[in-house]
N, C-alpha and C positions, 0 to 999 in steps of 0.2 A: 504493500500500500504506500502511496506517495501522498503526504500531507502538504498540499499546496496552500498558499496564502489564503486564509479565511475559510478553508474547508474543515468541516467537522468541529468547529468552535462552538462550545455551548452558548446558547442564545443570551444567557444572563451574564456571561463572562466579560470582565474588562480585558480587552485583547490588544496586544502590541505586536503587530507583524514586523518581520525583518525586511521591510521594503527599503529602498535606497535612502529615503529621507528619515529613516528611523535607526540607522546604523552608523557606526564609525568603523573605518578599515585601517588598521595599522597604528592607531593611536587611541588612548583612553581618555575619557572626559576629565576636564578640570573645572574649577569653580566658575570660570567665565562662560561655560557652555550653557545653552538654554535647554531645559528638559523637553523631551518629546512626549512625555506623559506626566501628569501630576496626580498623586493619589494621597489618601489619608493613611496614617499608621493603622495597621491591622487589616489593610485591604489585600486581596489576592489579585494576581494578574497572570493571565495566560500569555506567554511570550514565545515567539518563534526565534530560532537561532539558525545561523548559517555556518557550516564548517568552511574553513579556508582551503582545505584540501580539494583539489580539482578546479579551483578558480585562479590559482596563482600563475604568475608569468612563466615560471619554469615548467609549468604543466600546460602551457598554451593559452591561458586566460580565456578558455572557451569550454566551460563545464559541460555543455551539451555534447560537443565532440569528444571530450575526454571520457565522460562516463558511458556514452553510447559505444565507444570503441572497446570499453571494458565489458560490455554486455549488460549494463545497468537497465532495469525495466522502466526507468523514467528518471527525469531530471527536474529539480526544483526551479520553478520560474523565477523566484526571487534571487537565487544564485546566478542564474543566467543574466538577469537584469543588472545585478551589481557588477559582474565581470565586464559587461558591455558599457557600463556607465563611465562618466568622467569624474567619479567620486575622487576627491583629493587624496592622493597617496603616491609616495615615491618608492618604487621598487628598489630594494637594496638599502634603503634608509629607514623607512617606516617598517613596522612589524607586519606579520602575515595575517593576524587574527581579525575577525569581524565580531564586533560587539553590538548588541541591541540596547538602546537607551541613549541618553541617561533618563532615569525616572526620578522625579522629585517626590520625596516622601515628606509631606507637610508636617511641620513640627519638629523635624530632626535638626538638632543644633550641634555645632562643633563641641566635641567632648562627650556627646552621647554615643551609644552603640546602636548601629543598625543591625537588626537580626533578619536574615534572609532564610525563610523556611522553604525547603524543597518538598513540595507536595505531590508532584507528578512529573514524570519525564517520559515522553512518548517519542519513539523514533519517527522522523519524517520520511525516511527512506530505508529500504532493507539492505543497505550496503554502506561501506565506509572505506577509508584509505589510510594506510600506514606508510609514512615516508621517512627517508633519510636523505639529508642534503650535505653537500660538500662543506667541510669545516664545522659541522654541527654534530650533535649527539655525543655519546660517551666515548666513542672511538673516532674522533674527527680526522685523524690521519690515516685511518684504515678503511673506512666505509664512507660513501658508496665504493664498491670495488672498481667501478668505472662510471664516467659521466658526472654530472653535477647533482642529479637527483635520482633516487630509486624509489618508486612508489608501488606498493602492493595493494591490489584491489581485494577487499575482504567482503564477505556476504553474511547475511543472517539466514541460517538454515531453518528447516521446518520445525525443529525443536527449540528455536529461539536462541541458538548459540552462534557465536561468531565462527567463521570458517575461512581459512586461507590456504592457498596451495603450498606444497612442500618445496616447490621450485618452478621455474619457468617451463611451460609446455607439458606439465604433468597434471593428471586429474587427481592424484593423491593429495590429501589435505589434512590439516590439523584443525581440531575444534577447540573452542575455549568459551568459558562463561562470559556473558555480557552483564555489565553493571553501569547503566547510563548515568552520566554526571556532567556537570559544567566545569570545565577547566578554569574558566575565568568568571569570577564573581567579585565585584568590587564597588568602591565608592570613589567619587571624584577627589582629586588632590586639590590642595589650596593653590591659589594663584591662577595665572592665565596661560600656563604652558601644559599642553597635553603630553602625558608620558607615553613612551613606547610601550607596545603591548607585550613584549617578551618578558622583561624582568618583573617578578612580583615584588611586593613591598608591603608597607604598613597599610596601604590602600587596598590590599588584596590583589586583584588583578589575576595574573596567570599563575595561580598557586598550585593547580594540578593535583589536588588532594582527592584520591579516588574514593574516599569514604563519604564524599558529599553526594550520596545517592538519595533517593526518596526517603523521607523520614529524618533527614539531617537538618541542622541549622548552622549557618555561618554568622559569626558576630564580627563586625568591623567597626573600628573607631571612626566616627564621622569627622571628616576634615573640611567640609564645606556645608553651610546651611542647606537643608533640603536633601542632604546625602548624595543625590545625583547618582543613583545606583545603575549598574549595567551588568550584563551577562553575555557570555559567548564561549568560544572554544569548546563546542560540545563533543563529548566522547561517548562511544558505546562501551568501551573497555580500555583499561590502562593498568599496567603493572607498576608497582612502586619503582620509581627511578625514571621511567619513560625513556630508556636508554638510547633508542634509535633516533630520537628527536620528537617524533609524534607517535601516538598510539592509534587505536582504531577510532579515527576522527570521522564523525558523521553528524548530520544536522538533527537537532531535537526540538520538540515543542514542550515547554515546561510550564508548570503552574507553580508560582511562588507566592509566599506570604511575606509581607514586609512589616516589621514591628520596630518600634523605637524604645530603647531602654535609657532612661535618664541617667546622667553621669553618676550621681550618687548611688543609684541602685546598681549600676554596672560595676562600680568599684567594690561594692559590698559583695556582689555575687562572683566576680571574676578577678578582683585586684585591678591594678593599673595595666590595662592591655596596651602594649606598644604596637601590636599588629593583629592579624586575624586569629580567631579561635573558633573551632568547630565543635559541634556536639551531635552525637548520634544516640540511638536508644541505648547503646551499650557503653559508649565512651565519651569522655571529655578529651578534646584534641587541641592542645596548645601547639603553636608553631614557632619555628625559628628560621630565619632567612639571611643568607650572606653569600657573597661570591666565594668565600672560603667555606668549604663544607664543615671543617672543624668548628669554625665560629658559629655557623648555623646550628650545629648540635648544641653548643654551649648556650646560645640564645634560647633554644627550645627548652633546655633543662631549667634555665632560670625562669622562663615563663611558666613551666609546670610547677615549680616550687611556689611561685607567687600565687598561682591558681589554687593549690592545695591549702595554702595559708588562708586565703580569702574565703574559699568555699567551705572548708571543713575545720578551720582554726588549727591547722596542723603546724607544729613546730618545724622550722625550716630544715633543721638537721635531720629530723625524723622523715620529713618529706623527701629529702635527698636520698636517704637510705631506702625508703619505700620505692622510689622510682627505680633504683638500681635493682631491687629485688623483684619487682612485679610489673614494670611498665616497659612496653616495647617502643623504641624510638625508630621510626621508619623514614627512609628517604622518600620524600614526595616526588622530587624530580631533580636531575642533575644536568639538564640541558637548556635551561632558560637564563643563562648568564649568572643570575642570582639563584643559588641552590636552595632547596627547601627541605626541611625536616619537620615531621610531626610526631607527637607522642600519642599513645593510646592508653589513657588512664581509665581503668574499669570502674564504672560508677557503682557496680554491685559490691565492690570491695569496701565501700563506705556506708553500706546499708546498716542501720542500727538495729540490733537484735537484743531482746531482753533475755535475761538468764534467771531461772527459778520462778 
């Protein structure tokens, strides 16, 4: 099934399509940008997103030709329109990602937290692309083996799993589970300069945390009044690390809820957040980011200690010991200039039980 713009959208939904006038390509919003949609805190929005794979210059900037050559059953009209447009973007200077937004959340103020709840994530197409590009990925001097870009066309099989060939010209394939999520979720930065889409930061952006599936929430420190939220870089699946540069990139339609947490309440619940923090049904997920992976790990550990102090009143020395004994620190991604690390703190470990 192909979910084109406006198709199968619930009649009562607040809907934001990913048409050319509702997206940025290669840059993220800043405080000087005007919102394409304004909502109240607590409101839900159905949002279309476009994957950058298949529309980029090194793939021909012609998604219809690119995907039809791969045998795709259909192509998204909004992706075709964006690739054919004169949308401001400089190849080789700006980033590759397409983001939908920005969305003003009325009442959000600098210092508050914006909570983005992931309520639904629907594939818009039954296929995706995994690419490695020259000078990128975890092995930049080794892959691609030839040429500037190597792209693998992956499909969704009848069992709802991802499937890709073992090699060129073979029908043998490998299957893997899908877990759709948005690689980019963020808020506008202060000032009038739009940041590049590749490196993540305190604004969120390209954090590529694969735990942000349906049922999760991402908390972001608001840097501009109204928050000016945006989403993009949709994935069907990604392993921690995203070592080849991209994972199974494919367009999604998501339903998100937007809430505002006042600064004093946010500090009481999470401590002083310097950057994004996520929550799932099972885990609290503090993050750390830096160009140096060692520093990213250290930042994540500090954020985790501060979170345990604020949330559970835990002594920092005991928090440090607990993290060593019981918490996994995972590499979110190593391919976005600024590397990311996230911790998985089990909420069930802190459930209070009575004795006797």
